[in-house]
ROZALO-686751 format. One line per field, with one value per residue (C-alpha): x, y, z; residue number from 0. Coordinates in nm, 4 decimals. Each point is the difference from the previous one (the first is absolute). Layout:
<rs>
east X, ...;
north Y, ...;
up Z, ...;
n NUM, ...;
</rs>
This chain:
<rs>
east -2.9528, 0.2506, 0.2739, 0.3685, 0.2279, 0.2446, 0.3677, 0.2988, 0.3178, 0.3027, 0.3619, -0.2968, 0.1804, 0.2231, 0.0869, -0.2551, -0.1642, -0.1230, -0.1126, -0.2156, -0.1389, -0.1221, -0.1030, -0.2531, -0.1407, -0.0724, -0.2297, -0.1319, 0.1458, 0.0719, 0.3316, 0.2355, 0.3951, 0.2742, 0.3294, 0.2227, -0.0011, -0.3241, 0.1341, 0.0128, -0.3531, -0.1848, 0.1180, -0.0791, -0.3261, -0.1316, 0.0554, -0.2045, -0.3208, 0.0082, 0.0068, -0.2023, -0.2210, 0.0505, 0.1029, 0.3343, 0.1354, 0.4098, 0.2021, 0.3475, 0.1755, 0.3358, -0.0252, 0.3488, -0.1907, -0.2001, -0.1871, -0.1254, -0.0047, -0.2695, -0.1723, -0.0526, -0.0765, -0.3062, -0.1578, 0.0578, -0.2264, -0.2272, -0.1269, -0.2057, -0.0398, 0.3542, 0.0014, 0.3179, 0.3271, 0.3073, 0.3246, 0.2294, 0.2177, 0.3739, 0.3906, 0.3167, 0.3841, 0.3281, 0.2829, 0.0038, -0.0725, 0.3096, 0.0264, -0.3148, -0.0245, -0.2147, -0.1664, -0.1246, -0.1130, -0.1916, -0.1986, 0.0172, -0.2044, -0.2315, -0.1480, -0.0056, -0.0814, -0.0941, -0.2316, -0.1562, -0.1313, -0.0852, -0.2995, -0.1004, -0.0334, -0.2323, -0.2360, 0.0231, -0.2489, -0.2170, -0.0835, 0.0197, -0.3420, -0.1774, 0.1278, 0.1713, 0.2575, 0.3714, 0.3253, 0.2770, 0.3060, 0.3145, 0.2617, 0.2254, 0.1657, 0.3295, -0.1564, -0.0241, 0.4465, 0.2361, 0.2621, -0.1229, 0.2169, -0.2222, -0.0334, -0.1367, -0.2568, -0.0920, -0.0007, -0.2993, -0.1859, -0.0140, -0.1359, -0.2591, -0.0478, -0.0746, -0.1713, -0.3104, 0.0560, -0.1001, -0.2573, -0.1484, -0.0034, -0.1208, -0.2993, -0.0997, -0.2190, -0.1208, -0.0762, 0.2798, 0.2412, 0.3766, 0.2625, 0.3294, 0.0970, 0.3767, 0.1741, 0.3207, 0.2424, -0.2900, -0.0245, 0.0650, 0.1918, 0.0532, 0.3375, 0.1279, -0.0332, 0.2372, 0.2105, -0.0412, -0.0572, -0.3381, 0.0935, 0.3306, -0.2103, -0.1532, -0.3447, -0.1192, -0.4346, -0.2112, -0.1749, -0.3463, 0.0119, 0.1017, -0.2600, -0.2101, 0.0474, 0.0155, -0.4038, -0.0015, 0.0904, -0.2156, -0.2922, 0.0226, 0.0991, 0.3055, 0.2241, 0.2807, 0.0925, 0.3263, -0.0703, 0.3061, 0.0284, -0.1162, -0.0328, -0.2295, 0.0149, 0.3277, -0.1611, -0.2157, 0.2351, 0.2005, -0.3032, -0.1225, 0.4447, -0.0937, -0.3482, 0.1172, 0.3061, -0.2246, -0.0492, 0.3224, 0.0211, -0.2288, 0.3141, 0.0542, 0.3259, 0.2898, -0.0099, 0.2121, 0.3351, 0.0480, -0.0308, 0.1480, 0.3874, -0.0521, -0.1486, 0.2363, 0.2904, -0.1641, 0.0230, 0.3541;
north -0.4090, 0.2259, 0.0046, -0.0717, 0.3109, 0.0257, -0.0777, 0.2546, -0.2341, 0.2100, -0.1587, -0.2171, -0.1312, -0.2449, -0.2524, 0.0910, 0.2837, -0.2373, -0.2497, 0.1890, 0.1044, -0.2924, -0.1153, 0.2697, -0.0497, -0.3181, 0.0712, 0.2181, 0.3873, 0.2653, 0.0472, 0.3040, -0.0810, 0.2564, -0.0434, 0.1073, -0.2532, 0.0243, -0.2594, -0.2518, 0.1017, -0.0031, -0.3867, -0.0505, 0.1992, -0.1773, -0.3454, 0.1085, 0.1132, -0.3148, -0.2466, 0.2193, 0.2357, 0.3242, 0.3505, 0.0375, 0.3039, 0.1358, 0.2775, 0.0712, 0.2182, 0.0229, 0.0157, 0.1937, 0.2916, 0.1753, 0.1498, -0.3819, -0.0540, 0.2647, -0.0720, -0.2945, 0.1450, 0.2039, -0.3833, -0.1110, 0.3392, 0.0470, -0.3560, -0.1909, -0.2880, -0.1026, -0.2009, -0.2001, 0.1655, -0.2186, 0.1646, -0.2175, 0.2141, -0.0427, -0.0366, -0.1015, 0.1004, -0.2598, 0.0518, 0.1291, 0.2959, 0.1646, -0.0788, 0.1269, 0.3773, 0.2584, 0.0067, -0.3376, 0.0025, 0.2461, -0.1278, -0.3099, 0.1780, 0.1696, -0.2903, -0.2488, 0.2812, 0.3662, -0.1465, -0.2517, 0.2852, 0.2041, -0.2213, -0.1347, 0.3952, 0.0319, -0.2247, -0.0879, 0.3154, -0.1269, -0.3481, 0.1350, 0.2195, -0.3031, -0.2132, -0.2291, -0.1236, -0.1826, 0.1142, -0.3028, 0.1258, -0.2574, 0.0366, -0.3098, -0.2053, 0.1748, 0.3155, -0.2223, -0.0925, 0.2399, -0.3674, -0.0216, 0.2836, 0.2041, 0.2789, 0.2076, -0.1926, -0.1792, 0.3336, 0.1119, -0.2533, 0.0153, 0.3555, -0.2046, -0.2415, 0.3010, 0.1877, -0.2273, -0.0689, 0.3437, 0.0554, -0.2859, 0.0671, 0.3774, -0.1107, -0.4155, 0.1270, 0.2765, -0.3626, -0.0343, -0.2580, 0.0108, -0.2468, 0.0143, -0.3103, -0.1352, -0.2704, -0.1076, -0.1371, -0.0065, -0.0457, 0.3220, 0.1999, 0.2180, -0.2305, 0.1447, 0.3435, -0.0792, -0.1791, -0.3621, -0.3066, -0.1358, -0.3731, 0.0186, 0.0896, -0.2889, 0.0270, 0.2056, 0.0443, -0.0595, 0.3062, -0.1678, -0.1776, 0.3308, 0.2203, -0.2910, -0.0116, 0.3684, -0.0499, -0.2092, 0.2125, 0.2697, -0.1910, -0.0878, 0.4107, -0.0040, 0.2882, -0.1669, -0.2878, -0.1498, -0.3288, -0.1696, -0.0112, -0.3722, 0.1447, 0.2449, -0.0373, 0.1128, 0.3628, 0.0250, -0.0326, 0.3169, 0.1975, -0.0253, 0.0395, 0.3664, 0.0847, -0.1108, 0.3395, 0.1900, 0.0632, 0.0666, 0.2235, 0.2709, 0.1464, 0.2931, -0.1393, -0.1829, -0.3514, -0.0845, -0.1350, 0.2640, 0.2265, -0.2247, 0.1193, 0.3480, 0.0118, -0.1671, 0.2212, 0.3158, -0.1614, -0.0417;
up -0.7105, 0.0655, -0.2802, 0.1715, 0.0357, -0.2362, 0.1179, -0.1084, 0.0235, -0.0481, -0.1407, -0.2048, -0.2860, 0.1353, 0.3548, 0.1885, -0.0676, -0.3067, 0.2163, 0.2117, -0.3345, -0.0871, 0.2652, 0.1154, -0.3346, 0.0306, 0.3491, -0.2713, 0.0920, -0.2695, 0.0290, -0.1371, -0.0888, 0.1402, -0.1394, -0.2644, -0.2474, -0.1931, -0.2490, 0.3562, 0.1448, -0.3547, -0.0265, 0.3370, -0.0049, -0.3706, 0.2087, 0.2604, -0.1710, -0.2157, 0.3077, 0.3111, -0.2952, 0.2327, -0.0357, -0.0392, 0.0005, -0.0987, 0.1945, -0.1074, 0.2370, 0.1791, 0.3585, 0.0837, -0.2821, 0.1650, -0.2224, -0.0814, 0.4088, -0.0157, -0.2276, 0.1565, 0.3294, -0.1472, -0.1549, 0.3191, 0.1757, -0.2932, -0.0922, 0.2293, -0.1734, 0.1198, 0.3101, 0.0929, -0.0691, -0.0935, 0.1508, -0.2032, -0.1942, 0.1046, -0.0541, 0.1111, 0.0017, -0.0469, 0.2148, 0.4027, 0.0982, -0.0668, -0.3621, -0.0259, -0.1259, 0.1762, -0.3605, -0.0193, 0.3816, -0.0766, -0.2978, 0.2100, 0.2880, -0.2375, -0.1583, 0.3369, 0.1726, -0.0692, -0.2785, 0.2142, 0.2546, -0.2156, -0.1800, 0.3610, 0.0750, -0.3059, 0.0600, 0.3961, 0.0319, -0.2456, 0.1616, 0.3485, -0.1163, -0.1658, 0.2720, -0.2640, -0.1805, -0.0218, 0.0371, -0.0738, 0.0176, -0.1158, 0.2560, 0.1358, 0.2088, -0.0888, 0.2118, 0.3152, -0.0587, 0.0426, -0.0401, -0.3621, -0.1095, -0.2148, 0.1763, -0.2564, -0.1112, 0.3323, 0.1930, -0.3045, 0.0809, 0.3918, -0.0877, -0.1841, 0.3048, 0.1999, -0.2322, 0.0007, 0.3527, 0.0295, -0.2710, 0.1957, 0.3030, -0.1008, -0.2887, 0.1029, 0.2992, -0.3654, -0.1574, -0.2355, -0.0096, -0.0807, -0.0757, -0.0098, -0.0969, 0.0754, -0.3034, 0.0536, -0.3291, -0.2268, -0.3820, -0.2368, -0.1769, 0.3566, 0.0799, -0.4286, 0.1859, 0.3330, -0.2466, 0.0903, -0.2798, 0.2427, -0.1469, 0.2003, 0.3818, 0.1883, 0.1596, -0.2595, -0.0320, -0.2637, -0.0502, -0.0956, 0.3188, 0.1934, -0.1354, 0.0560, 0.3491, -0.0073, -0.0859, 0.2734, 0.2927, -0.2248, 0.0725, 0.4002, 0.0115, 0.1281, 0.0504, -0.0653, -0.2175, 0.0364, -0.2719, 0.0660, 0.3351, 0.0815, 0.4052, 0.0609, 0.3114, -0.0640, -0.1480, 0.2851, 0.3054, -0.2073, -0.0039, 0.3750, 0.0599, -0.1617, 0.1352, 0.3361, 0.0009, -0.0173, 0.3705, 0.0068, -0.2993, 0.2510, 0.2585, 0.1093, 0.1427, -0.2135, 0.1042, 0.3042, -0.2209, -0.1346, 0.2956, 0.2831, -0.1233, -0.0179, 0.3579, 0.1049, -0.1771, 0.2024, 0.2855, -0.0093;
n 0, 1, 2, 3, 4, 5, 6, 7, 8, 9, 10, 11, 12, 13, 14, 15, 16, 17, 18, 19, 20, 21, 22, 23, 24, 25, 26, 27, 28, 29, 30, 31, 32, 33, 34, 35, 36, 37, 38, 39, 40, 41, 42, 43, 44, 45, 46, 47, 48, 49, 50, 51, 52, 53, 54, 55, 56, 57, 58, 59, 60, 61, 62, 63, 64, 65, 66, 67, 68, 69, 70, 71, 72, 73, 74, 75, 76, 77, 78, 79, 80, 81, 82, 83, 84, 85, 86, 87, 88, 89, 90, 91, 92, 93, 94, 95, 96, 97, 98, 99, 100, 101, 102, 103, 104, 105, 106, 107, 108, 109, 110, 111, 112, 113, 114, 115, 116, 117, 118, 119, 120, 121, 122, 123, 124, 125, 126, 127, 128, 129, 130, 131, 132, 133, 134, 135, 136, 137, 138, 139, 140, 141, 142, 143, 144, 145, 146, 147, 148, 149, 150, 151, 152, 153, 154, 155, 156, 157, 158, 159, 160, 161, 162, 163, 164, 165, 166, 167, 168, 169, 170, 171, 172, 173, 174, 175, 176, 177, 178, 179, 180, 181, 182, 183, 184, 185, 186, 187, 188, 189, 190, 191, 192, 193, 194, 195, 196, 197, 198, 199, 200, 201, 202, 203, 204, 205, 206, 207, 208, 209, 210, 211, 212, 213, 214, 215, 216, 217, 218, 219, 220, 221, 222, 223, 224, 225, 226, 227, 228, 229, 230, 231, 232, 233, 234, 235, 236, 237, 238, 239, 240, 241, 242, 243, 244, 245, 246, 247, 248, 249, 250, 251, 252, 253, 254, 255, 256, 257, 258, 259, 260, 261, 262, 263, 264, 265, 266, 267;
</rs>
């Protein structure tokens, strides 16, 4: 019987990443946990080894450190046993865009966008050559909703959604599965980073429920999974409206609403 692929999970010491480690381990997958907090990962690993009986490896890494990122990239390129990557590591910032420092914004983009993209880039060619493998990218519904006010965080998550959709178009025909998971408010430590008390926010989803729902989407091979959205037809209509615009983008002239006034001025 073919061994189950190893799952590499970033941000695996807590929250969504830790639950993904638990769930995939219980499915019989060896796990590679990547995070900065070694002590937390050791505690989770000991528990999972005892409960699930699978191999758990710990890799300490700061994904805003280029040396550490390159080390994880090399592992993804060179280790054929890794067949699933969960790009979960991410953070948020307190305050509005005008209140956030450029250095903090740069670090946010470095973790939420640059590191995620580099790790996907490291593994995609190998997955494409073998015609198998899965990349799970953790985005957010905030990437669809600038009205929520988390401007830079939302922009990074919009990037994650677009990247995942683009990778689906490129790699899907080669047999590689790419999933974007878009949580809403989830009870994790990210709210501390954003300067919010999670206990004062209504509608928080427990992280276990979030991951379990995301894995239902994974098993169904959904490209975009939005666990909190009650009406799937709303997303389908949104996506259909987007794709319906594509033929209109391929025009050599500006649309009439942008040229009528100009033409009228020329005749005066």
